[in-house]
C-alpha positions in Angstrom: 5.1 17.4 28.2 3.4 15.0 25.2 1.0 12.4 26.0 -0.1 10.0 23.5 -2.8 6.5 24.0 -2.5 3.3 22.3 -5.0 1.0 20.9 -4.8 -2.6 20.2 -6.5 -4.5 17.6 -7.3 -7.7 20.1 -6.9 -8.9 23.3 -4.1 -11.0 23.2 -2.5 -7.2 21.7 -3.5 -5.7 24.4 -2.3 -7.9 27.1 1.2 -8.0 25.4 1.6 -4.5 25.0 0.8 -4.8 28.7 3.7 -7.2 29.0 6.0 -5.2 27.9 5.3 -2.2 29.1 5.3 -4.7 32.7 9.1 -6.2 31.8 10.2 -2.9 30.5 9.5 -1.1 33.6 7.5 1.1 31.8 10.0 3.6 31.1 9.3 3.1 26.8 6.1 4.3 27.7 6.0 7.1 30.7 3.7 9.3 28.0 1.4 6.4 26.9 -1.9 6.3 28.1 -3.4 2.9 27.4 -7.2 3.3 26.5 -7.8 -0.2 25.6 -9.0 -2.0 22.5 -9.7 -1.1 19.3 -13.2 -0.3 19.3 -14.0 -2.2 16.1 -11.9 -5.4 17.0 -14.3 -5.8 19.9 -16.8 -8.2 19.6 -20.2 -7.3 20.9 -22.2 -10.1 22.5 -25.6 -8.7 22.1 -24.7 -7.1 18.2 -25.1 -9.7 15.0 -23.4 -9.2 11.7 -25.8 -10.4 9.0 -24.5 -11.1 5.2 -25.8 -12.3 2.6 -28.9 -10.6 2.6 -30.8 -10.8 -0.1 -30.8 -7.0 -1.4 -34.2 -6.3 -2.2 -35.1 -7.1 1.5 -35.2 -4.1 3.8 -33.9 -2.8 7.4 -37.3 -3.8 8.4 -38.3 -6.7 7.0 -34.6 -7.5 8.6 -35.6 -6.6 12.0 -39.1 -9.0 11.9 -36.9 -12.2 10.7 -34.8 -11.6 14.1 -38.1 -9.8 15.9 -38.8 -13.4 17.0 -35.9 -13.9 19.2 -36.4 -11.4 21.7 -36.0 -7.5 21.7 -33.8 -6.0 18.8 -33.0 -2.5 19.8 -31.1 -1.5 15.9 -31.1 -2.7 12.9 -29.4 -1.7 10.4 -28.8 -2.3 6.5 -25.9 -1.1 5.0 -26.5 1.0 1.6 -25.0 2.7 -0.7 -25.0 6.5 -2.0 -28.2 5.5 -4.0 -29.6 3.7 -0.4 -29.4 0.1 -2.1 -28.5 -2.0 0.1 -25.4 -3.5 0.1 -26.6 -7.2 1.6 -25.1 -7.2 4.4 -26.2 -5.5 8.5 -26.5 -5.2 12.2 -28.8 -6.2 14.3 -28.4 -5.4 18.3 -30.0 -7.5 20.5 -31.5 -5.8 24.9 -29.8 -9.1 25.5 -27.1 -11.7 25.2 -28.8 -14.7 25.4 -31.4 -13.1 22.7 -28.6 -12.7 20.3 -26.8 -16.0 21.0 -30.4 -17.6 19.6 -30.6 -15.7 16.8 -26.9 -16.9 15.9 -27.8 -20.1 16.1 -31.0 -20.4 14.6 -30.3 -17.8 11.5 -26.7 -18.4 10.8 -27.6 -21.0 7.2 -31.7 -19.5 7.5 -31.9 -19.5 3.8 -34.4 -17.0 2.1 -34.6 -17.0 -1.1 -31.9 -18.8 -3.1 -29.6 -17.0 -0.6 -28.1 -18.5 2.7 -27.7 -15.6 5.6 -24.2 -16.1 7.3 -24.9 -14.2 10.8 -21.9 -13.9 13.6 -21.2 -11.8 16.8 -19.8 -8.2 15.3 -16.6 -7.1 15.5 -17.9 -3.7 13.4 -18.9 -0.6 13.9 -22.8 -0.4 12.2 -23.2 2.3 9.4 -24.9 5.4 10.3 
């Protein structure tokens, strides 16, 4: 007996898959375990994806920019093999409400000649 799992790319895909399983009486899926949404496509309501970050900004400087909105539990800048910034990162807050406030305030915030783009994250931060 072999079993396999399904990961859906979106909540709409999950709902459609479950409806199909229900309509077919689960016949097509008798050996399938539904695991849920793929983690890369789930919006994290307390984690922000920050892009268009100036390459000279460090992780600690990015964290300080967002600290004023609440407790930042994690701040990661994506870097290349030479540890140079790729110009985007992730800021995670302890509270969803703090992330929402930071999003509405910091999206469009100018640092030098660059305008930050901030949105809820649907990605897994770099290690």
